[in-house]
C-alpha positions as CSV (number, residue, x, y, z in Angstrom):
1,M,17.6,42.1,-21.0
2,V,16.7,45.4,-22.7
3,A,13.8,47.2,-21.2
4,E,10.8,48.1,-23.3
5,A,10.0,51.8,-23.1
6,G,7.6,52.6,-20.4
7,N,7.5,49.1,-18.9
8,L,8.7,47.9,-15.5
9,Y,9.7,44.4,-14.5
10,R,9.0,42.6,-11.2
11,Y,11.2,39.6,-10.3
12,R,12.7,37.9,-7.2
13,N,16.4,38.3,-6.5
14,N,18.6,35.6,-4.9
15,Q,17.5,36.6,-1.4
16,G,13.8,36.0,-2.4
17,N,13.0,39.7,-2.3
18,L,10.6,41.2,-4.9
19,V,12.4,43.8,-7.1
20,I,10.9,46.3,-9.5
21,D,13.2,47.7,-12.1
22,Y,13.5,48.8,-15.7
23,A,15.2,45.6,-16.7
24,V,15.6,42.0,-15.5
25,P,19.2,41.0,-15.0
26,P,20.1,38.0,-17.1
27,Q,20.7,35.7,-14.0
28,Y,17.0,36.2,-13.0
29,V,15.3,35.8,-16.4
30,A,15.0,32.0,-16.1
31,N,13.2,32.3,-12.8
32,G,10.3,34.1,-14.4
33,Y,9.1,37.7,-14.0
34,E,6.1,40.1,-14.5
35,I,5.9,42.9,-17.0
36,L,4.2,46.0,-15.4
37,S,2.8,49.2,-16.9
38,E,4.1,52.5,-15.6
39,S,1.1,52.6,-13.2
40,G,2.1,49.1,-11.8
41,T,-0.6,47.0,-13.5
42,V,0.5,43.5,-14.6
43,I,0.6,43.4,-18.4
44,D,2.1,40.0,-18.8
45,V,3.5,37.1,-16.7
46,I,6.6,35.2,-18.0
47,E,6.6,31.8,-16.3
48,P,9.9,30.3,-14.9
49,Q,11.8,28.2,-17.4
50,V,11.9,24.5,-16.6
51,D,15.1,22.6,-17.1
52,P,14.3,19.6,-19.3
53,E,16.2,17.4,-16.8
54,D,13.9,18.5,-14.0
55,M,10.8,17.6,-16.1
56,E,9.1,14.3,-15.3
57,P,8.3,11.8,-18.1
58,E,4.7,11.5,-19.1
59,E,4.5,8.0,-17.6
60,V,5.6,9.2,-14.2
61,Q,3.0,12.0,-14.3
62,R,0.3,9.7,-15.5
63,S,1.2,7.1,-12.8
64,R,1.2,9.9,-10.2
65,S,-2.2,11.0,-11.4
66,E,-3.6,7.5,-11.2
67,A,-2.1,7.0,-7.7
68,E,-3.7,10.2,-6.6
69,A,-7.1,9.2,-8.0
70,A,-6.8,5.8,-6.4
71,Q,-5.9,7.4,-3.0
72,Q,-8.9,9.8,-3.3
73,K,-11.2,6.9,-4.1
74,E,-9.8,5.0,-1.1
75,D,-10.2,8.1,1.1
76,E,-13.8,8.5,0.1
77,M,-14.5,4.8,0.9
78,L,-12.8,5.1,4.3
79,L,-14.8,8.2,5.3
80,R,-18.0,6.8,4.0
81,T,-17.6,3.4,5.7
82,Y,-16.1,4.4,9.1
83,S,-17.2,7.4,11.0
84,E,-14.8,6.6,13.9
85,I,-11.4,5.1,14.2
86,A,-12.8,2.5,16.7
87,E,-15.1,1.2,14.0
88,L,-12.2,0.5,11.7
89,E,-10.2,-1.1,14.5
90,A,-13.2,-3.4,15.3
91,A,-13.5,-4.4,11.6
92,M,-9.8,-5.2,11.5
93,D,-10.1,-7.2,14.7
94,R,-13.1,-9.2,13.3
95,K,-11.4,-10.0,10.0
96,L,-8.1,-11.0,11.6
97,K,-9.9,-13.2,14.1
98,Q,-11.8,-14.9,11.3
99,L,-8.6,-15.6,9.4
100,D,-6.9,-16.8,12.6
101,R,-9.7,-19.3,13.1
102,E,-9.3,-20.5,9.5
103,I,-5.6,-21.0,10.1
104,E,-6.2,-22.9,13.3
105,I,-8.7,-25.2,11.6
106,I,-6.1,-25.9,8.8
107,Q,-3.4,-26.6,11.3
108,S,-5.7,-28.9,13.3
109,N,-6.6,-30.8,10.1
110,L,-2.9,-31.1,9.2
111,E,-2.2,-32.6,12.6
112,K,-5.0,-35.1,12.3
113,N,-4.0,-36.0,8.7
114,E,-0.4,-36.4,9.8
115,K,-1.4,-38.8,12.5
116,A,-3.6,-40.8,10.1
117,L,-0.8,-40.9,7.6
118,D,1.6,-42.2,10.3
119,A,-0.9,-44.9,11.2
120,S,-1.2,-45.9,7.6
121,R,2.5,-46.1,7.2
122,V,2.7,-48.3,10.3
123,K,0.1,-50.6,8.8
124,A,2.0,-50.8,5.5
125,A,5.2,-51.5,7.3
126,N,3.6,-54.3,9.3
127,Y,2.3,-55.9,6.1
128,Q,5.8,-55.7,4.6
129,L,7.4,-57.1,7.8
130,G,5.0,-60.0,7.7
131,G,6.1,-60.7,4.1
132,R,2.7,-59.7,2.7
133,H,1.9,-57.3,-0.1
134,V,0.5,-53.9,1.1
135,P,-3.2,-53.9,0.0
136,K,-4.0,-51.5,-2.9
137,A,-6.7,-49.9,-0.8
138,L,-4.2,-48.9,1.9
139,L,-1.7,-47.6,-0.7
140,K,-4.5,-45.6,-2.3
141,N,-5.5,-44.3,1.1
142,M,-1.9,-43.2,1.8
143,D,-1.7,-41.5,-1.6
144,S,-4.9,-39.6,-0.8
145,Q,-3.5,-38.6,2.7
146,I,-0.2,-37.4,1.2
147,H,-2.2,-35.2,-1.3
148,E,-4.4,-33.9,1.4
149,Q,-1.3,-33.0,3.5
150,R,0.3,-31.1,0.6
151,D,-3.0,-29.3,-0.2
152,G,-3.3,-28.4,3.5
153,E,0.2,-27.1,3.7
154,N,-0.3,-25.0,0.6
155,M,-3.6,-23.7,2.0
156,L,-1.9,-22.8,5.3
157,V,0.7,-20.7,3.5
158,V,-2.0,-18.9,1.5
159,R,-4.1,-18.2,4.6
160,Q,-1.0,-17.0,6.5
161,Q,-0.1,-14.6,3.6
162,E,-3.7,-13.5,3.5
163,Y,-3.6,-12.8,7.2
164,Q,-0.4,-10.7,6.9
165,G,-1.7,-8.9,3.8
166,T,-5.0,-8.1,5.5
167,K,-3.3,-6.9,8.7
168,D,-0.9,-4.6,6.6
169,R,-3.9,-3.3,4.6
170,Y,-6.0,-2.5,7.7
171,L,-3.0,-0.9,9.5
172,G,-2.6,1.3,6.4
173,Y,-6.3,2.2,6.5
174,L,-6.0,3.1,10.2
175,D,-3.0,5.3,9.5
176,R,-4.8,7.0,6.6
177,L,-8.1,7.4,8.5
178,K,-6.3,9.0,11.4
179,T,-4.7,11.5,9.0
180,L,-8.1,12.2,7.4
181,K,-9.7,12.7,10.8
182,G,-6.8,14.7,12.1
183,V,-6.1,12.2,14.9
184,N,-2.5,11.9,16.2
185,K,-0.9,8.9,14.5
186,D,0.9,8.0,17.7
187,T,-2.5,7.1,19.3
188,A,-2.0,3.5,20.2
189,T,-4.1,0.8,18.6
190,P,-5.3,-1.6,21.2
191,E,-3.1,-4.7,21.6
192,A,-6.2,-6.9,21.0
193,V,-6.5,-5.6,17.5
194,I,-3.0,-6.5,16.4
195,P,-2.3,-10.1,17.2
């Protein structure tokens, strides 16, 4: 690069040292530099050139901005809602216990329904063994029990997924709140909180 009369140039060399000279060697031009007056005042700043391959597509930048905004919103919610880590742990414990109770109720209902369906099947088999037709009411009842069983099994899967999703979400909240509060992440969460 040719030096302009009276100007100095400040740039960083390969060792990271600041260099002031009458010219910027070609290998350092792309890294950016400052143009100084003879008295050392910065006249202009030439920003480093960015390789197009290193630039992020607009979608990635937009997505990153949206993620950062969502994280900030979540951080504000956590700090506004929970003043201490123990409060968040207690909220997690309550929510997981509630879901656990719902799962236990569904499992209990499934067991009762399975026993009732087995009893209905025995009755139907006895009718057939006796050479009689199975009453329509019994067949209708068995149909209803089979549908209830399927619905219950589907509901059980949904609740189990909800339990795991809730647990994962709260563990993420705990990790983030510890970061925001400057608490060591290795601080153990009580066993009772994580079933």
